[in-house]
Backbone as CSV, one residue per row, in Angstrom:
resi,resn,N_x,N_y,N_z,CA_x,CA_y,CA_z,C_x,C_y,C_z
1,MET,0.839,-1.170,0.000,0.000,0.000,0.000,0.889,1.239,0.000
2,ALA,0.585,2.191,-0.852,1.406,3.399,-1.000,1.098,4.382,0.132
3,ARG,2.131,5.030,0.603,1.963,6.046,1.652,1.610,7.385,1.008
4,ILE,0.738,8.110,1.657,0.351,9.432,1.166,1.228,10.454,1.886
5,SER,1.909,11.256,1.108,2.792,12.277,1.658,1.954,13.452,2.190
6,PRO,2.346,14.006,3.355,1.632,15.195,3.867,1.653,16.369,2.885
7,LEU,2.678,16.411,2.050,2.757,17.499,1.063,1.666,17.391,-0.001
8,MET,1.146,16.187,-0.209,0.076,16.023,-1.189,-1.273,16.475,-0.606
9,ILE,-1.405,16.420,0.709,-2.658,16.806,1.356,-2.725,18.320,1.575
10,ALA,-1.594,18.973,1.721,-1.549,20.401,2.050,-2.301,21.291,1.052
11,PRO,-2.098,21.142,-0.278,-2.816,22.042,-1.197,-4.340,21.968,-1.081
12,PRO,-4.960,20.779,-1.026,-6.424,20.774,-0.876,-6.895,21.352,0.460
13,VAL,-6.132,21.144,1.525,-6.507,21.695,2.824,-6.427,23.220,2.792
14,ILE,-5.363,23.758,2.221,-5.201,25.218,2.117,-6.312,25.806,1.250
15,PHE,-6.621,25.150,0.132,-7.697,25.628,-0.737,-9.034,25.607,-0.001
16,GLY,-9.305,24.554,0.733,-10.545,24.448,1.499,-10.660,25.554,2.540
17,ALA,-9.546,25.866,3.216,-9.541,26.944,4.205,-9.828,28.287,3.530
18,PHE,-9.248,28.503,2.351,-9.496,29.742,1.617,-10.970,29.862,1.222
19,VAL,-11.564,28.780,0.744,-12.976,28.792,0.349,-13.852,29.098,1.558
20,LEU,-13.552,28.497,2.706,-14.312,28.747,3.920,-14.205,30.216,4.347
21,LEU,-13.006,30.768,4.314,-12.794,32.173,4.668,-13.554,33.098,3.717
22,ALA,-13.495,32.808,2.425,-14.205,33.631,1.439,-15.715,33.560,1.661
23,ALA,-16.234,32.372,1.951,-17.673,32.220,2.175,-18.117,33.000,3.405
24,VAL,-17.354,32.961,4.475,-17.692,33.719,5.679,-17.709,35.212,5.369
25,GLY,-16.720,35.692,4.626,-16.658,37.111,4.265,-17.806,37.543,3.377
26,MET,-18.222,36.675,2.468,-19.289,37.044,1.536,-20.658,37.090,2.194
27,PHE,-20.854,36.320,3.237,-22.183,36.231,3.828,-22.323,37.026,5.121
28,ARG,-21.411,37.969,5.360,-21.581,38.878,6.498,-22.746,39.809,6.204
29,ASP,-23.276,40.463,7.260,-24.395,41.394,7.069,-24.034,42.501,6.095
30,ASP,-22.895,43.137,6.286,-22.444,44.218,5.413,-20.951,44.044,5.182
31,PRO,-20.566,43.393,4.087,-19.156,43.110,3.862,-18.275,44.344,3.703
32,GLU,-18.882,45.510,3.451,-18.075,46.716,3.285,-17.946,47.528,4.562
33,ALA,-18.700,47.181,5.589,-18.679,47.942,6.835,-17.381,47.702,7.589
34,LEU,-16.803,48.788,8.065,-15.624,48.680,8.915,-16.089,48.567,10.359
35,PRO,-15.437,47.716,11.136,-15.877,47.576,12.520,-15.580,48.848,13.321
36,SER,-16.377,49.079,14.350,-16.150,50.216,15.217,-16.082,49.745,16.649
37,ALA,-14.937,49.955,17.261,-14.773,49.591,18.664,-15.480,50.596,19.561
38,ARG,-15.894,51.730,19.039,-16.500,52.795,19.836,-18.016,52.716,19.941
39,ALA,-18.678,51.948,19.096,-20.140,51.880,19.142,-20.577,51.365,20.511
40,GLY,-21.515,52.095,21.123,-22.009,51.731,22.441,-21.180,52.290,23.585
41,GLN,-20.120,53.014,23.258,-19.252,53.597,24.283,-19.384,55.122,24.287
42,PRO,-19.001,55.748,25.393,-19.003,57.217,25.416,-18.032,57.780,24.382
43,ALA,-18.417,58.898,23.795,-17.530,59.562,22.838,-16.247,59.979,23.545
44,PRO,-15.110,59.807,22.884,-13.846,60.259,23.477,-13.851,61.777,23.650
45,PRO,-12.928,62.293,24.438,-12.875,63.747,24.659,-12.745,64.535,23.357
46,VAL,-13.383,65.682,23.352,-13.298,66.596,22.218,-12.153,67.560,22.496
47,VAL,-11.095,67.460,21.699,-9.919,68.319,21.861,-9.579,68.861,20.472
48,MET,-10.005,70.102,20.215,-9.813,70.704,18.890,-9.325,72.132,19.020
49,GLU,-8.802,72.617,17.904,-8.457,74.032,17.794,-9.652,74.760,17.175
50,PRO,-9.800,76.034,17.474,-10.898,76.798,16.858,-10.747,76.867,15.338
51,PHE,-11.880,77.007,14.669,-11.927,77.162,13.221,-12.380,78.579,12.941
52,SER,-11.455,79.459,12.683,-11.699,80.898,12.481,-12.654,81.430,13.547
53,ASP,-13.731,82.086,13.139,-14.643,82.674,14.120,-15.874,81.799,14.375
54,LYS,-15.834,80.558,13.923,-16.962,79.637,14.090,-17.026,79.133,15.531
55,PRO,-18.223,78.850,16.049,-18.312,78.261,17.390,-17.726,76.851,17.389
56,VAL,-17.040,76.503,18.476,-16.438,75.183,18.634,-17.325,74.377,19.570
57,PHE,-17.480,73.090,19.283,-18.240,72.250,20.201,-17.286,71.535,21.152
58,ASP,-17.857,71.036,22.254,-17.029,70.395,23.276,-17.748,69.165,23.824
59,ASP,-17.188,68.580,24.877,-17.787,67.386,25.484,-19.205,67.653,25.965
60,ALA,-19.439,68.829,26.535,-20.779,69.163,27.035,-21.798,69.186,25.894
61,THR,-21.384,69.631,24.724,-22.276,69.665,23.561,-22.714,68.252,23.190
62,LEU,-21.792,67.297,23.283,-22.127,65.920,22.925,-23.074,65.273,23.931
63,ARG,-23.175,65.870,25.112,-24.014,65.319,26.172,-25.170,66.260,26.524
64,ASP,-25.659,66.994,25.521,-26.692,68.002,25.769,-28.113,67.469,25.674
65,GLY,-28.280,66.158,25.555,-29.603,65.564,25.491,-30.155,65.419,24.086
66,GLU,-29.436,65.899,23.074,-29.912,65.893,21.697,-29.087,64.906,20.861
67,VAL,-29.762,64.137,20.016,-29.082,63.234,19.094,-28.461,64.075,17.986
68,LYS,-27.246,63.735,17.595,-26.516,64.566,16.637,-25.579,63.733,15.779
69,LEU,-25.035,64.374,14.750,-23.999,63.777,13.910,-22.693,64.511,14.153
70,VAL,-21.588,63.770,14.188,-20.252,64.358,14.220,-19.563,63.892,12.945
71,ASN,-19.167,64.842,12.108,-18.636,64.554,10.786,-17.184,65.002,10.674
72,TYR,-16.299,64.058,10.344,-14.890,64.354,10.072,-14.759,64.597,8.575
73,TRP,-14.125,65.720,8.196,-14.053,66.107,6.796,-12.762,66.884,6.535
74,ALA,-12.445,67.071,5.264,-11.284,67.874,4.852,-11.528,68.422,3.448
75,SER,-10.916,69.547,3.163,-11.098,70.169,1.846,-10.438,69.357,0.738
76,TRP,-9.400,68.598,1.062,-8.675,67.799,0.067,-9.354,66.464,-0.216
77,CYS,-10.462,66.204,0.452,-11.156,64.913,0.374,-12.281,64.988,-0.662
78,ALA,-12.132,64.272,-1.783,-13.152,64.291,-2.832,-14.500,63.738,-2.353
79,PRO,-14.545,62.628,-1.606,-15.842,62.151,-1.119,-16.517,63.141,-0.158
80,CYS,-15.732,63.985,0.508,-16.324,65.000,1.390,-17.128,65.999,0.571
81,ARG,-16.658,66.286,-0.615,-17.357,67.195,-1.529,-18.676,66.562,-1.980
82,VAL,-18.668,65.241,-2.180,-19.860,64.511,-2.607,-20.923,64.535,-1.506
83,GLU,-20.513,64.329,-0.244,-21.487,64.242,0.844,-21.986,65.602,1.328
84,HIS,-21.273,66.658,1.011,-21.561,67.975,1.582,-23.000,68.459,1.356
85,PRO,-23.552,68.345,0.148,-24.955,68.775,-0.031,-25.923,67.973,0.844
86,ASN,-25.626,66.710,1.094,-26.489,65.887,1.945,-26.398,66.330,3.402
87,LEU,-25.200,66.682,3.858,-25.056,67.196,5.221,-25.806,68.515,5.364
88,ASP,-25.725,69.336,4.329,-26.435,70.614,4.342,-27.947,70.385,4.428
89,ALA,-28.455,69.426,3.671,-29.887,69.117,3.702,-30.302,68.588,5.077
90,LEU,-29.484,67.740,5.682,-29.789,67.209,7.016,-29.820,68.337,8.045
91,SER,-28.867,69.245,7.928,-28.809,70.380,8.840,-30.068,71.235,8.712
92,LYS,-30.521,71.441,7.489,-31.734,72.234,7.253,-32.990,71.523,7.745
93,GLN,-32.919,70.189,7.879,-34.042,69.419,8.417,-34.049,69.433,9.943
94,GLY,-33.066,70.080,10.532,-33.020,70.181,11.982,-32.144,69.158,12.673
95,ILE,-31.372,68.395,11.908,-30.451,67.426,12.509,-29.138,68.153,12.775
96,PRO,-28.735,68.261,14.041,-27.481,68.959,14.332,-26.282,68.186,13.786
97,VAL,-25.461,68.870,13.007,-24.251,68.275,12.446,-23.073,69.084,12.975
98,TYR,-22.135,68.399,13.626,-20.938,69.033,14.168,-19.749,68.566,13.344
99,GLY,-18.905,69.506,12.955,-17.806,69.190,12.057,-16.454,69.195,12.725
100,VAL,-15.615,68.275,12.267,-14.216,68.215,12.683,-13.384,68.258,11.409
101,ASN,-12.684,69.367,11.211,-11.826,69.518,10.044,-10.525,68.768,10.320
102,TYR,-10.240,67.769,9.504,-9.182,66.794,9.742,-7.933,67.067,8.895
103,LYS,-6.818,67.311,9.558,-5.500,67.452,8.895,-5.573,68.318,7.640
104,ASP,-6.063,69.528,7.809,-6.318,70.403,6.674,-5.670,71.768,6.905
105,GLN,-5.441,72.492,5.840,-4.952,73.861,5.927,-6.156,74.770,6.188
106,PRO,-6.068,75.653,7.165,-7.230,76.496,7.516,-7.804,77.268,6.337
107,GLN,-6.949,77.847,5.499,-7.454,78.638,4.368,-8.161,77.749,3.339
108,ASN,-7.687,76.523,3.134,-8.353,75.610,2.201,-9.710,75.173,2.746
109,ALA,-9.760,74.872,4.041,-11.020,74.452,4.674,-12.041,75.581,4.631
110,ALA,-11.599,76.807,4.905,-12.507,77.961,4.859,-13.028,78.167,3.437
111,GLY,-12.168,77.998,2.442,-12.590,78.115,1.044,-13.609,77.049,0.656
112,PHE,-13.412,75.844,1.166,-14.344,74.738,0.928,-15.741,75.112,1.432
113,LEU,-15.811,75.627,2.666,-17.104,76.010,3.245,-17.691,77.236,2.560
114,ASP,-16.840,78.177,2.158,-17.342,79.359,1.434,-17.985,78.941,0.111
115,GLU,-17.364,77.972,-0.546,-17.860,77.516,-1.850,-19.132,76.668,-1.723
116,LEU,-19.153,75.728,-0.774,-20.231,74.743,-0.700,-21.276,75.008,0.387
117,GLY,-20.985,75.945,1.265,-21.900,76.223,2.374,-21.420,75.559,3.650
118,ASP,-21.966,76.022,4.760,-21.545,75.532,6.074,-22.731,74.876,6.780
119,PRO,-22.790,73.531,6.773,-23.907,72.842,7.414,-23.720,72.613,8.918
120,TYR,-22.582,73.043,9.453,-22.214,72.672,10.818,-22.762,73.629,11.869
121,ALA,-23.355,73.043,12.911,-23.826,73.825,14.052,-22.635,74.422,14.796
122,ALA,-21.543,73.689,14.806,-20.271,74.137,15.384,-19.188,73.251,14.787
123,LEU,-17.973,73.753,14.773,-16.881,72.946,14.237,-15.551,73.399,14.788
124,GLY,-14.590,72.528,14.636,-13.230,72.824,15.063,-12.251,72.102,14.166
125,ARG,-10.973,72.330,14.447,-9.906,71.739,13.639,-9.166,70.680,14.439
126,ASP,-8.792,69.612,13.760,-7.939,68.562,14.307,-6.730,68.448,13.383
127,PRO,-5.813,69.435,13.473,-4.740,69.523,12.480,-3.754,68.353,12.497
128,GLU,-3.573,67.722,13.638,-2.633,66.606,13.735,-3.346,65.254,13.673
129,GLY,-4.660,65.245,13.754,-5.414,64.006,13.720,-5.428,63.246,15.036
130,ARG,-5.084,63.906,16.113,-5.041,63.222,17.419,-6.434,62.862,17.936
131,MET,-7.369,63.798,17.810,-8.736,63.502,18.238,-9.318,62.390,17.367
132,ALA,-9.066,62.454,16.067,-9.567,61.433,15.143,-9.035,60.057,15.524
133,LEU,-7.804,59.993,15.921,-7.214,58.726,16.342,-7.965,58.160,17.543
134,ASP,-8.282,59.020,18.520,-9.037,58.585,19.696,-10.439,58.098,19.324
135,TRP,-11.019,58.704,18.309,-12.367,58.315,17.881,-12.353,57.071,16.996
136,GLY,-11.187,56.661,16.524,-11.096,55.488,15.661,-11.307,55.780,14.194
137,VAL,-11.033,57.009,13.779,-11.215,57.395,12.382,-10.141,56.731,11.519
138,TYR,-10.594,56.072,10.441,-9.679,55.456,9.477,-9.273,56.470,8.407
139,GLY,-10.186,57.328,8.029,-9.955,58.327,6.991,-11.230,59.128,6.812
140,VAL,-11.154,60.212,6.086,-12.331,61.053,5.901,-13.008,60.731,4.582
141,PRO,-14.307,60.925,4.478,-15.208,61.356,5.535,-15.645,60.181,6.413
142,GLU,-15.891,60.501,7.657,-16.504,59.566,8.594,-17.501,60.341,9.432
143,THR,-18.630,59.720,9.682,-19.695,60.372,10.425,-20.156,59.462,11.554
144,TYR,-20.326,60.053,12.722,-20.763,59.327,13.909,-22.133,59.828,14.330
145,VAL,-23.002,58.898,14.707,-24.271,59.252,15.328,-24.024,59.168,16.830
146,VAL,-24.286,60.284,17.525,-24.050,60.372,18.966,-25.374,60.706,19.639
147,ASP,-25.736,59.904,20.655,-27.007,60.186,21.329,-26.841,61.305,22.352
148,GLY,-27.936,61.659,23.004,-27.959,62.807,23.899,-27.075,62.718,25.118
149,ASP,-26.683,61.503,25.504,-25.785,61.390,26.650,-24.326,61.206,26.235
150,GLY,-24.048,61.367,24.941,-22.666,61.312,24.460,-22.186,59.931,24.077
151,THR,-23.104,58.990,23.918,-22.729,57.637,23.517,-22.729,57.531,22.000
152,ILE,-21.674,56.936,21.462,-21.604,56.714,20.013,-22.515,55.540,19.668
153,LEU,-23.466,55.783,18.782,-24.405,54.751,18.366,-23.989,54.087,17.062
154,LEU,-23.349,54.862,16.185,-22.987,54.350,14.866,-21.787,55.108,14.343
155,ARG,-20.910,54.397,13.694,-19.808,55.003,12.945,-20.038,54.639,11.492
156,PHE,-20.136,55.663,10.649,-20.324,55.429,9.220,-19.102,55.949,8.477
157,ALA,-18.364,55.047,7.845,-17.191,55.425,7.061,-17.609,55.619,5.609
158,GLY,-17.196,56.735,5.036,-17.536,57.026,3.651,-18.473,58.211,3.570
159,PRO,-18.772,58.640,2.363,-19.639,59.802,2.199,-21.082,59.491,2.578
160,VAL,-21.731,60.448,3.219,-23.145,60.324,3.567,-23.938,60.650,2.302
161,THR,-24.281,59.598,1.581,-25.129,59.746,0.399,-26.579,59.631,0.854
162,GLN,-27.513,59.911,-0.057,-28.926,59.779,0.304,-29.241,58.333,0.670
163,ARG,-28.678,57.404,-0.067,-28.910,55.984,0.222,-28.299,55.590,1.563
164,ALA,-27.087,56.008,1.813,-26.434,55.685,3.089,-27.224,56.267,4.249
165,TYR,-27.713,57.472,4.082,-28.510,58.091,5.139,-29.778,57.288,5.389
166,ARG,-30.484,56.992,4.319,-31.771,56.299,4.425,-31.602,54.887,5.013
167,GLU,-30.576,54.159,4.569,-30.435,52.763,4.971,-29.665,52.564,6.277
168,ARG,-28.689,53.400,6.562,-27.824,53.143,7.720,-27.978,54.156,8.854
169,ILE,-28.034,55.447,8.510,-27.994,56.483,9.540,-29.378,56.822,10.066
170,GLU,-30.338,57.014,9.175,-31.677,57.418,9.601,-32.319,56.442,10.586
171,PRO,-32.219,55.107,10.373,-32.827,54.200,11.364,-32.231,54.358,12.772
172,VAL,-30.939,54.594,12.844,-30.285,54.772,14.147,-30.723,56.096,14.775
173,LEU,-30.780,57.155,13.974,-31.245,58.452,14.470,-32.689,58.363,14.976
174,THR,-33.536,57.727,14.207,-34.954,57.609,14.573,-35.108,56.839,15.877
175,GLU,-34.415,55.722,15.980,-34.498,54.918,17.204,-33.988,55.697,18.417
176,ALA,-32.900,56.419,18.245,-32.345,57.200,19.355,-33.288,58.320,19.762
177,ARG,-33.915,58.972,18.800,-34.857,60.048,19.117,-36.097,59.504,19.831
178,GLU,-36.552,58.331,19.394,-37.714,57.724,20.048,-37.383,57.339,21.492
179,ARG,-36.196,56.801,21.717,-35.761,56.454,23.082,-35.685,57.693,23.936
180,ALA,-35.161,58.776,23.383,-35.006,60.020,24.144,-36.372,60.628,24.493
181,ALA,-37.373,60.436,23.614,-38.699,60.998,23.846,-39.456,60.243,24.934
182,ASN,-39.090,58.994,25.150,-39.811,58.167,26.157,-39.180,58.241,27.522
């Protein structure tokens, strides 16, 4: 009887492991979603520099009893330009949007807002990205839904499109507002 070499078994085992890994990845709820270690936890401290003469928000603002969005953005970020009209529309609907200008030149960021409008209730600058690091930001744009007691409910990476708002952000906002009303 011929002996089977372990080297002959290795390729099918490795292939089987790859197929299993691929199947698990394909059948996740949202294969494009990045995990957030901050969901369900208090928002990290707000430590920002002022943005020209705009009001700056702080930790107390995040815990003011109102559900809100915190949006990390930059003038050099093309997807930030795409999401900007949607943030403006949300702001006009009465949803407070707080901005964090991420690793940007002040004059470029001011020009961005002058050109596209300013949807932010308050904003500040994070020129070194230290606050973003504490919040778990991978890159801009990223938007967080924060409830009235300062707990992060959702981290959304990528531009806030109408579809993203409707499918991912709005349900979380609605649920948080209903909880706050009761």
